[in-house]
GUDREN-751174 format. One line per field, with one value per residue: x, y, z of N, C-alpha, C in turn; residue number from 1. Coordinates in Angstrom, 3 decimals. Layout:
BEGIN
npx: X  ... .
npy: Y  ... .
npz: Z  ... .
capx: X  ... .
capy: Y  ... .
capz: Z  ... .
cpx: X  ... .
cpy: Y  ... .
cpz: Z  ... .
roti: NUM  ... .
END
This chain:
BEGIN
npx: 0.849  0.622  2.359  1.084  1.980  4.190  2.975  3.706  5.478  4.346  1.718  0.806  0.992  -0.954  -3.264  -3.244  -3.501  -6.100  -7.518  -6.951  -4.812  -1.810  1.266  4.165  6.625  7.252  7.386  8.603  8.444  9.633  11.182  10.766  9.391  11.201  13.526  12.728  12.138  14.650  15.955  14.726  15.265  13.744  12.873  13.057  15.195  15.576  16.291  17.668  17.107  18.393  18.603  21.416  20.983  19.036  20.506  22.418  20.811  20.031  22.161  22.961  20.870  21.102  23.536  22.835  20.936  22.406  22.734  23.617  23.280  21.713  22.678  21.182  20.693  18.361  16.743  16.602  15.410  14.767  13.032  10.198  7.602  4.365  3.729  2.763  3.674  5.127  8.212  10.558  13.122  13.839  13.571  12.656  12.817  11.102  10.263  6.893  5.953  5.902  3.826  3.009  0.628  -2.857  -3.345  -0.748  -0.055  -2.149  -2.897  -3.793  -1.984  -1.957  -2.418  -4.371  -4.989  -5.576  -7.093  -7.592  -10.226  -10.798  -13.290  -13.499  -12.099  -10.672  -9.070  -5.773  -4.586  -6.217  -5.822  -3.079  -2.991  -4.457  -2.784  -0.713  -1.926  -2.575  -0.069  0.823  -1.007  -0.662  -1.841  -2.331  -2.570  -3.578  -6.247  -7.425  -9.481  -8.257  -9.437  -10.867  -9.546  -6.880  -3.728  -0.239  1.401  3.335  2.096  0.475  2.445  3.844  1.909  1.594  3.953  6.268  5.151  4.232  6.348  6.488  3.986  1.862  0.156  -2.317  -3.605  -6.372  -8.068  -10.852  -12.950  -15.056  -14.595  -12.143  -12.954  -14.475  -12.445  -11.010  -12.884  -12.874  -10.407  -10.958  -11.621  -13.572  -15.791  -16.342  -18.380  -18.117  -20.354  -22.143  -24.850  -25.208  -26.595  -25.339  -22.838  -19.553  -17.374  -18.407  -18.765  -16.124  -15.103  -16.461  -15.323  -12.647  -10.916  -10.551  -9.468  -9.872  -11.531  -11.917  -14.194  -14.382  -16.076  -16.041  -16.124  -19.288  -20.752  -20.302  -20.214  -20.501  -23.359  -22.869  -20.536  -21.421  -23.178  -21.340  -20.163  -20.006  -21.342  -22.801  -21.570  -21.471  -19.446  -19.515  -20.977  -21.047  -22.785  -25.343  -24.241  -22.631  -20.637  -17.550  -14.449  -13.067  -10.441  -10.113  -12.104  -11.052  -8.748  -9.871  -11.264  -9.105  -7.621  -9.419  -9.575  -6.870  -6.505  -7.895  -6.501 .
npy: -1.202  2.155  4.846  7.831  11.020  13.163  15.983  19.435  21.505  24.062  23.657  21.844  23.525  25.432  23.842  23.142  25.676  26.306  24.491  25.446  24.495  24.389  24.508  22.280  23.483  26.783  28.644  31.717  34.755  37.500  40.700  42.317  40.578  38.422  39.726  40.682  38.274  37.043  38.764  38.196  36.732  34.728  33.102  29.932  28.955  27.441  27.169  29.392  31.131  33.151  35.656  37.171  39.980  40.329  39.408  41.440  43.463  42.463  41.900  42.683  41.627  38.919  38.337  38.818  36.836  34.548  32.462  30.526  31.622  30.260  31.144  31.999  31.980  34.277  33.292  30.656  30.191  28.282  27.978  26.481  27.823  29.243  29.952  32.494  34.036  36.967  37.135  38.629  37.752  36.544  34.039  32.159  29.370  28.449  27.597  27.744  30.502  30.423  31.643  31.350  30.930  32.004  33.204  33.907  35.843  37.714  38.531  41.246  42.587  44.941  46.857  48.375  46.703  46.132  43.685  41.714  39.762  37.307  35.976  33.286  34.437  33.964  34.687  35.064  37.464  39.441  38.880  39.316  42.096  42.957  42.186  43.936  46.443  45.971  45.882  48.517  50.032  49.057  46.660  43.974  41.300  39.250  37.154  34.032  31.251  27.852  26.312  27.233  29.672  31.655  30.076  30.625  31.712  32.157  34.072  35.443  36.480  38.171  40.116  41.168  42.495  42.253  42.547  40.157  39.020  40.381  40.918  39.261  36.376  34.471  31.287  29.596  26.821  26.995  29.640  30.829  29.815  31.000  33.659  33.666  33.212  35.593  37.428  36.659  37.616  40.244  41.621  43.686  42.896  43.807  43.351  43.833  45.050  46.033  46.420  46.829  48.158  49.881  52.527  52.361  54.113  55.456  53.328  52.494  54.733  54.649  52.360  52.889  52.659  50.001  46.633  45.731  43.811  43.455  42.054  40.592  39.486  37.189  38.438  38.881  36.441  37.431  37.826  34.747  33.157  32.154  33.506  36.162  36.087  35.766  38.187  41.340  43.527  44.641  46.620  49.324  50.854  54.251  55.700  57.841  58.057  56.290  53.838  51.463  49.489  47.886  46.492  43.711  44.015  46.771  47.624  46.588  48.172  50.730  50.331  49.673  52.039  53.868  52.761  52.939  55.678  56.525  55.597 .
npz: 0.000  -0.939  0.575  2.022  0.747  2.580  4.312  3.616  5.991  6.394  5.618  7.538  9.770  9.104  9.254  11.954  13.044  12.229  13.749  16.199  17.648  19.553  18.006  17.934  17.319  16.006  13.024  12.706  10.824  8.796  9.221  11.595  13.412  13.600  14.496  17.084  18.353  18.352  20.093  22.441  25.446  26.570  24.575  23.061  20.657  17.470  14.638  12.297  9.377  6.898  4.347  2.669  2.655  4.660  6.848  7.081  8.055  10.487  12.124  14.771  16.316  15.726  16.912  19.580  19.906  19.936  17.999  15.201  11.944  9.009  6.041  3.067  -0.498  -1.801  -3.836  -3.330  -0.914  1.850  4.015  5.609  4.708  4.023  0.653  0.206  2.248  3.451  3.914  3.975  3.780  6.162  8.586  11.436  13.476  16.352  19.802  21.078  23.200  26.778  29.106  31.702  34.430  34.721  37.234  37.991  36.100  36.092  38.651  40.707  42.512  44.090  42.176  39.471  37.049  33.478  31.508  28.540  27.224  24.886  23.010  21.188  19.024  16.120  13.960  13.038  12.273  13.368  16.109  16.300  15.796  17.995  20.125  19.677  20.186  22.855  24.051  23.575  25.085  27.609  28.683  30.981  30.198  27.396  26.931  25.891  24.800  24.452  22.409  19.295  19.013  17.730  17.628  18.541  15.761  12.709  11.064  12.893  14.599  12.847  12.225  14.758  15.026  16.683  19.218  20.242  21.588  23.949  25.051  27.142  26.101  26.896  26.697  27.619  29.228  29.685  29.124  30.602  33.172  33.685  33.710  36.011  37.866  37.556  38.536  41.206  41.877  41.995  39.684  37.512  35.032  31.765  29.060  25.586  23.243  20.419  20.759  23.405  26.479  28.247  28.420  27.288  27.945  30.172  31.976  32.297  33.522  35.982  37.031  37.357  39.490  39.890  39.080  35.674  33.191  29.752  27.608  24.456  21.546  18.727  15.358  13.906  15.233  17.825  21.430  23.151  24.718  27.378  27.981  27.920  30.088  32.087  32.337  34.104  33.189  30.091  27.568  25.182  22.621  22.226  19.387  16.480  14.218  12.366  12.099  13.965  14.197  14.791  13.662  15.449  16.403  16.236  17.998  20.358  20.593  20.966  23.383  25.100  24.985  26.176  28.741  29.576  29.574  31.779  33.915 .
capx: 0.000  1.441  2.295  0.673  3.100  4.251  2.513  4.684  5.338  3.433  0.354  0.495  0.767  -2.253  -4.305  -3.239  -4.039  -7.554  -8.074  -6.605  -3.813  -0.488  2.234  5.359  7.496  6.629  8.284  8.347  9.038  9.566  12.294  10.382  9.080  12.422  14.422  12.285  12.280  16.076  16.339  13.971  15.977  12.812  12.599  13.896  15.394  16.087  16.940  17.534  17.424  18.433  19.296  22.505  20.438  18.400  21.575  23.006  19.872  19.753  23.422  22.968  19.915  21.668  24.549  22.139  20.212  23.378  22.377  24.320  22.285  21.911  22.529  20.778  20.332  16.920  16.033  16.533  15.046  14.187  12.162  8.907  6.558  3.364  4.301  2.276  4.249  6.089  9.204  11.618  14.420  14.150  12.673  13.228  12.028  11.151  9.200  5.919  6.257  5.145  3.620  2.600  -0.804  -3.716  -3.139  0.586  0.012  -3.245  -3.132  -3.652  -0.786  -2.081  -2.629  -5.663  -4.642  -6.587  -6.826  -8.555  -10.749  -11.232  -14.199  -13.494  -11.510  -9.803  -8.231  -4.461  -4.272  -6.916  -5.161  -1.808  -3.262  -4.893  -1.585  0.037  -2.624  -2.475  1.251  0.887  -1.817  -0.283  -2.680  -1.591  -2.564  -4.667  -6.650  -8.313  -9.587  -7.443  -10.210  -11.524  -8.799  -5.642  -2.508  0.920  1.850  4.131  1.224  0.085  3.624  4.185  0.933  1.862  5.135  7.143  4.415  4.075  7.467  6.401  2.617  1.396  -1.002  -2.653  -4.685  -6.898  -8.950  -12.262  -13.004  -15.978  -13.900  -11.132  -13.663  -14.817  -11.205  -10.711  -13.799  -12.391  -9.250  -11.440  -11.842  -14.896  -15.731  -17.233  -18.499  -18.348  -21.357  -22.741  -26.241  -25.241  -27.349  -24.454  -21.815  -18.255  -16.580  -18.990  -18.479  -14.699  -14.919  -16.942  -14.471  -11.249  -10.124  -10.671  -8.974  -10.935  -11.360  -12.788  -14.473  -14.793  -16.414  -15.680  -16.980  -20.444  -21.502  -20.124  -20.012  -21.405  -24.295  -22.236  -19.575  -22.220  -23.690  -20.216  -19.754  -20.748  -22.207  -22.547  -21.511  -21.139  -18.622  -20.373  -20.704  -21.622  -23.851  -26.243  -23.474  -21.819  -19.909  -16.117  -13.640  -12.758  -9.160  -10.336  -12.863  -10.109  -7.879  -10.655  -11.496  -7.847  -7.272  -10.306  -9.187  -5.559  -6.645  -8.497  -5.675 .
capy: 0.000  3.356  5.781  9.182  11.959  14.002  17.352  20.481  22.042  25.206  23.123  21.310  24.669  26.008  22.962  23.302  27.012  26.236  23.740  26.137  23.724  24.978  23.635  21.945  24.627  27.805  29.387  33.152  35.323  38.961  41.312  42.750  39.423  37.653  40.534  40.710  36.923  36.844  39.586  37.745  35.623  33.668  32.291  28.793  29.110  26.216  27.350  30.740  31.196  34.545  36.026  38.104  41.307  40.290  39.293  42.767  44.268  41.822  41.432  42.872  40.695  37.573  38.215  38.720  35.572  33.468  31.373  30.603  31.649  29.580  32.230  31.373  32.794  34.556  32.486  29.272  30.312  26.955  27.906  25.870  28.837  29.428  30.707  33.874  34.721  38.035  36.818  39.647  37.090  36.150  33.046  31.616  28.303  28.627  27.010  28.737  31.099  29.976  32.860  31.051  30.761  33.190  33.850  34.499  37.006  38.685  38.964  42.712  42.992  46.331  47.758  48.262  46.351  45.856  42.511  41.475  38.408  37.121  34.836  32.650  35.271  32.948  35.231  35.426  38.871  40.215  38.705  40.025  43.528  43.165  42.109  45.185  47.487  45.639  46.315  49.985  50.630  48.524  45.589  42.958  40.056  38.935  35.804  33.403  29.804  27.004  25.953  28.316  30.925  31.456  29.823  31.384  31.330  33.173  35.151  36.218  37.206  39.248  41.187  41.767  43.337  42.195  42.577  38.792  38.708  41.156  40.990  37.911  35.832  33.281  30.471  28.870  25.698  27.383  31.089  31.174  29.502  32.048  34.884  33.501  33.410  37.027  38.085  36.363  38.491  41.607  42.260  44.028  42.431  44.523  42.770  44.839  44.654  47.222  46.552  46.956  49.298  50.805  53.221  51.844  55.158  55.702  52.170  52.507  55.808  54.154  51.266  53.294  52.254  48.548  45.859  45.609  42.918  43.755  40.830  40.842  38.277  37.106  39.225  38.096  35.888  38.211  37.072  33.615  33.384  31.931  34.599  37.344  35.903  35.841  39.593  42.140  44.431  44.684  48.035  49.607  52.017  55.314  56.001  59.123  57.956  55.153  52.593  51.375  48.228  47.987  45.289  43.355  44.590  48.202  47.763  46.340  49.345  51.822  49.988  49.775  53.457  54.479  52.263  53.481  57.124  56.752  54.987 .
capz: 0.000  -1.077  1.695  1.649  0.785  3.781  4.078  3.942  7.341  6.449  5.520  8.872  10.655  8.750  9.782  13.415  13.312  12.048  14.881  17.439  18.369  19.664  17.350  18.712  17.050  15.159  12.141  12.641  9.619  8.718  9.961  12.943  14.251  13.836  15.344  18.477  18.909  18.606  21.248  23.607  26.089  26.947  23.392  22.703  19.220  16.868  13.344  11.734  7.954  6.478  3.118  3.006  2.923  5.984  7.845  7.260  8.844  11.778  12.726  16.228  16.901  15.581  17.963  20.868  19.968  20.111  17.103  13.928  10.867  7.731  5.064  1.809  -1.651  -1.749  -4.839  -2.841  0.506  2.107  5.200  5.258  4.883  2.982  -0.471  0.253  3.405  3.140  4.946  3.933  3.858  7.542  9.181  12.669  14.106  17.808  20.614  21.538  24.494  27.952  29.902  33.070  34.695  34.830  38.534  38.004  35.228  36.230  40.037  40.711  43.252  44.526  41.050  38.798  35.673  32.459  30.679  27.472  27.062  23.503  22.927  19.870  17.975  15.513  12.897  13.604  12.004  14.391  17.405  16.224  15.956  19.387  20.972  19.462  20.949  24.275  24.512  23.539  26.152  28.920  29.224  31.716  29.413  26.471  27.338  24.906  25.008  23.573  21.222  18.549  19.007  16.971  18.398  18.114  14.420  12.039  10.592  14.069  15.076  11.910  12.422  16.069  14.828  17.846  20.488  20.736  22.477  25.189  25.561  27.479  25.387  27.671  26.139  28.774  28.896  29.721  29.293  31.690  34.426  33.869  34.085  37.432  38.622  37.538  39.478  42.565  42.093  42.116  38.389  37.005  33.649  30.852  27.737  24.546  22.254  19.832  21.207  24.862  27.007  28.962  27.638  27.725  28.597  31.504  32.842  32.620  34.499  37.280  37.519  37.166  40.654  40.004  37.938  34.677  32.040  28.620  26.862  23.069  20.813  17.314  14.477  13.458  16.368  19.047  22.665  23.377  25.815  28.678  28.190  28.265  31.452  33.019  32.446  35.084  32.438  28.648  27.188  23.785  22.325  21.707  17.986  16.075  13.239  12.468  11.980  15.183  14.250  14.586  13.646  16.833  16.813  16.437  19.242  21.455  20.708  21.559  24.780  25.835  25.102  27.188  30.059  29.937  29.796  33.093  34.959 .
cpx: 0.885  1.252  1.879  1.877  3.030  3.827  3.630  4.416  4.334  1.980  -0.090  0.197  -0.582  -3.386  -4.388  -3.837  -5.564  -8.215  -7.779  -5.562  -2.477  0.523  3.444  6.416  6.777  7.712  7.821  9.027  8.811  10.616  11.933  10.168  10.338  13.384  14.008  12.366  13.748  16.531  15.671  14.678  15.065  12.493  13.594  13.977  16.044  16.859  16.628  17.986  17.314  19.028  20.434  22.000  19.797  19.450  22.214  22.121  19.682  21.008  23.431  22.045  20.427  22.718  23.892  21.435  21.100  23.011  23.078  23.304  22.703  21.627  22.298  20.503  18.817  16.103  15.875  16.205  14.231  13.292  10.785  7.730  5.555  3.972  3.882  2.870  5.277  7.198  10.371  13.014  14.817  13.107  13.381  12.292  12.220  10.107  8.179  6.299  5.362  5.043  3.235  1.083  -1.534  -3.443  -1.770  0.612  -0.972  -3.552  -2.863  -2.399  -0.811  -2.277  -4.045  -5.434  -5.856  -6.155  -7.905  -8.953  -11.291  -12.035  -14.270  -13.076  -10.420  -8.866  -6.882  -4.088  -4.982  -6.211  -3.801  -1.977  -3.685  -3.697  -0.767  -0.600  -2.497  -1.128  1.319  0.167  -1.649  -1.192  -1.810  -1.494  -3.723  -4.978  -7.650  -8.390  -8.704  -8.181  -10.843  -10.852  -7.454  -4.473  -1.392  1.396  2.697  3.298  0.800  1.254  3.967  3.209  1.179  3.100  6.005  6.415  4.237  5.166  7.333  5.019  2.114  0.112  -1.310  -3.815  -5.120  -7.848  -10.408  -12.363  -13.903  -15.334  -12.841  -11.775  -14.071  -13.593  -10.821  -11.617  -13.349  -11.155  -9.665  -11.683  -13.313  -14.862  -16.794  -17.215  -18.806  -19.292  -22.021  -24.172  -26.340  -25.982  -26.436  -23.443  -20.438  -17.453  -17.093  -18.665  -17.007  -14.379  -15.327  -15.981  -12.982  -10.347  -10.220  -9.902  -10.138  -10.537  -12.368  -12.960  -14.998  -15.037  -15.953  -16.636  -18.095  -21.201  -21.373  -19.872  -21.000  -22.242  -23.638  -21.228  -20.317  -22.697  -22.582  -19.690  -20.561  -21.718  -21.832  -22.636  -21.148  -20.220  -19.526  -19.985  -21.542  -22.824  -24.738  -25.540  -22.512  -21.023  -18.435  -15.520  -13.180  -11.426  -9.279  -11.105  -11.955  -9.225  -8.608  -10.875  -10.238  -7.422  -8.113  -9.879  -7.862  -5.647  -7.135  -7.664  -4.362 .
cpy: 1.252  4.290  7.151  10.120  12.851  15.427  18.351  21.052  23.175  24.767  22.579  22.447  25.324  25.175  23.069  24.641  26.996  25.520  24.409  25.405  24.468  24.042  23.366  23.028  25.550  28.433  30.836  33.704  36.828  39.579  41.686  41.559  38.631  38.429  40.446  39.339  36.626  37.589  39.135  36.554  34.468  32.740  31.133  28.773  27.854  26.455  28.730  30.721  32.654  34.654  36.971  39.500  41.367  40.186  40.648  43.649  43.732  41.395  41.554  41.875  39.262  37.336  38.047  37.384  34.365  32.237  31.593  30.593  30.786  30.635  31.617  32.417  33.042  33.742  31.041  29.238  29.084  26.863  27.381  26.803  28.766  30.319  32.176  34.673  35.761  37.951  37.796  39.034  36.631  35.163  32.382  30.565  28.383  27.748  28.098  29.263  30.531  31.169  32.593  31.022  32.101  33.937  34.518  35.806  38.104  39.109  40.464  43.225  44.489  47.336  47.592  47.924  46.170  44.605  42.433  40.014  38.285  35.838  34.333  33.609  34.424  33.470  35.666  36.882  39.784  40.100  39.390  41.517  43.847  43.125  43.401  46.326  47.242  46.065  47.833  50.593  49.935  47.473  44.554  41.660  40.057  37.458  35.247  31.908  29.033  26.686  27.204  29.671  30.646  31.156  30.732  30.856  32.450  34.353  36.049  37.082  38.374  40.416  41.910  42.651  43.416  42.140  41.184  38.428  39.368  41.165  39.584  37.540  34.484  32.542  29.486  27.763  26.132  28.872  31.483  30.910  30.560  33.373  34.833  33.740  34.887  37.792  37.865  37.185  39.956  42.336  42.542  43.739  43.119  43.820  43.855  44.292  45.928  47.463  46.673  48.205  50.343  51.428  52.819  52.908  55.439  54.564  52.115  53.621  55.348  53.133  51.587  52.874  50.759  47.877  45.620  44.603  43.310  42.487  41.178  39.518  38.331  37.949  38.343  37.575  36.693  37.330  35.919  33.873  33.225  33.035  35.871  37.260  36.012  37.259  40.286  43.090  44.347  46.144  48.174  50.814  53.070  55.625  57.186  58.986  56.742  53.816  52.501  50.108  48.446  46.596  44.998  43.944  46.101  48.457  47.560  47.565  50.512  51.565  50.131  51.227  54.125  54.046  52.865  54.965  57.431  56.185  55.739 .
cpz: 0.000  0.112  1.192  1.702  2.028  3.447  4.383  5.334  7.404  6.331  6.868  9.840  10.381  9.344  11.300  13.816  13.235  13.220  16.218  18.259  18.411  19.018  18.232  18.548  16.077  14.288  12.105  11.394  9.581  9.631  11.386  13.864  14.590  14.732  16.813  19.124  19.221  19.861  22.546  24.264  26.501  25.781  23.275  21.182  18.647  15.577  12.799  10.278  7.513  5.078  3.518  3.355  4.312  7.082  8.123  8.146  10.268  12.526  14.238  16.921  16.821  16.659  19.332  21.029  20.110  19.283  15.759  12.788  9.680  6.662  3.688  0.734  -1.613  -2.752  -4.395  -1.352  0.919  3.336  4.805  5.530  3.745  1.890  -0.446  1.419  2.960  4.188  4.994  4.102  5.243  8.058  10.360  13.255  15.619  18.486  20.941  22.921  25.591  28.899  31.346  33.212  34.747  36.130  38.606  37.233  35.606  37.657  40.143  41.415  43.599  43.413  40.506  37.322  34.772  31.703  29.605  27.452  25.643  23.394  21.485  18.748  17.320  14.425  13.477  13.358  13.005  15.735  17.412  16.432  17.386  20.340  20.864  20.254  22.448  24.836  24.600  24.740  27.506  29.512  29.926  30.919  28.436  26.675  26.333  25.183  24.032  22.281  20.612  18.754  18.350  17.899  17.914  16.760  13.834  11.582  11.749  14.532  14.159  12.065  13.739  16.043  16.084  19.174  21.075  21.731  23.843  25.826  25.871  26.740  26.026  27.021  27.216  28.329  28.785  30.028  30.458  33.054  34.719  34.260  35.556  38.300  38.668  38.494  40.919  42.903  42.207  40.810  38.137  35.509  32.801  29.505  26.716  23.492  21.740  20.247  22.722  25.304  27.654  27.995  28.176  28.476  30.011  32.455  33.221  33.610  35.893  37.889  37.429  38.315  40.911  38.873  36.970  33.600  30.982  27.801  25.479  22.368  19.377  16.484  13.922  14.660  17.648  20.253  22.748  24.628  27.186  28.991  28.592  29.710  32.496  33.182  33.534  34.391  30.959  28.211  25.718  23.693  21.683  20.256  17.528  15.163  13.459  12.401  13.146  15.306  13.939  14.430  15.081  17.290  17.031  17.736  20.454  21.676  21.365  23.049  25.626  26.018  26.188  28.592  30.517  30.276  31.190  34.233  35.162 .
roti: 1  2  3  4  5  6  7  8  9  10  11  12  13  14  15  16  17  18  19  20  21  22  23  24  25  26  27  28  29  30  31  32  33  34  35  36  37  38  39  40  41  42  43  44  45  46  47  48  49  50  51  52  53  54  55  56  57  58  59  60  61  62  63  64  65  66  67  68  69  70  71  72  73  74  75  76  77  78  79  80  81  82  83  84  85  86  87  88  89  90  91  92  93  94  95  96  97  98  99  100  101  102  103  104  105  106  107  108  109  110  111  112  113  114  115  116  117  118  119  120  121  122  123  124  125  126  127  128  129  130  131  132  133  134  135  136  137  138  139  140  141  142  143  144  145  146  147  148  149  150  151  152  153  154  155  156  157  158  159  160  161  162  163  164  165  166  167  168  169  170  171  172  173  174  175  176  177  178  179  180  181  182  183  184  185  186  187  188  189  190  191  192  193  194  195  196  197  198  199  200  201  202  203  204  205  206  207  208  209  210  211  212  213  214  215  216  217  218  219  220  221  222  223  224  225  226  227  228  229  230  231  232  233  234  235  236  237  238  239  240  241  242  243  244  245  246  247  248  249  250  251  252  253  254  255  256  257  258  259  260  261  262  263 .
END
C-alpha cells in the first residue's frame, strides 16, 4: 500500500491554526518578528534562515540571539513557509512562548490592571493587531480559550510586529472559568457589544479604581451566551452615526485606550 506523501510544514501549521492547536514549534518570519524573537531571552530558538540582505539588517539581533544563521540565496530560501508569506528574507524556528498561569500574570498585586478576554476570535491577524494594541496601552494580558482561538503562528507574530514577544497571550482551557477566577481576584468584567445598554466610557470611568477585564467576541456571532452571562455588564462604544460596528481589533484598541486614559 502506497504511503501518503508528507505534508509540507506550512500546511500542517495552517491545519493546526484552524483547529486552534499549539504547534510543537513555530516558524516566525519577517524582519520585525524575527528581530524581536532573537532579542527575547525567553525564546527557545532552533533554526535561523536569512538572506545576506536580511543578515546585514539583523546582525545585532543575531549576535544577541546566540544562534548561527543559515545564510541562503533569496532564490533558494528553504524555510517551510506558505508561499504567500512576506518573509523579507528572515525566518526563525522557535518554541511557543510559555507565559505562566492566569493567577501568576493577572493577580492585581495592589494595582488596577486591564486585561482582554477574547471569545473565539480565531483570525491570527486580528489577534496580532490586538496584541500590538495591548502592549501599547499597557494591558496585563490577552486571554483566549485554547479551542476556537488562533494559536501562536508566524502570521500572528508578523501582524503583532514584535508585540508577541512582550505581551502575554494566555490560552486557557475554559473562558468562563477564567472569568470567574478574575472576578475572585477583584476584576470588574465589561463585555463589549454594539447593542449593549451601557456606555463603555462611563463604565470605565466608574471602575477606574478597580482591575478591569474587557471581553470581546468574534466578528459576526459576538459574545457567546455563557460569556455574556459571566460579564458584570454589557456596554457599547459610543458612535456618532447610524453605523456602530467595529472590527474586533479596532474595538479592542478603543477599549484599551479608554481604560488606559483613566488609569
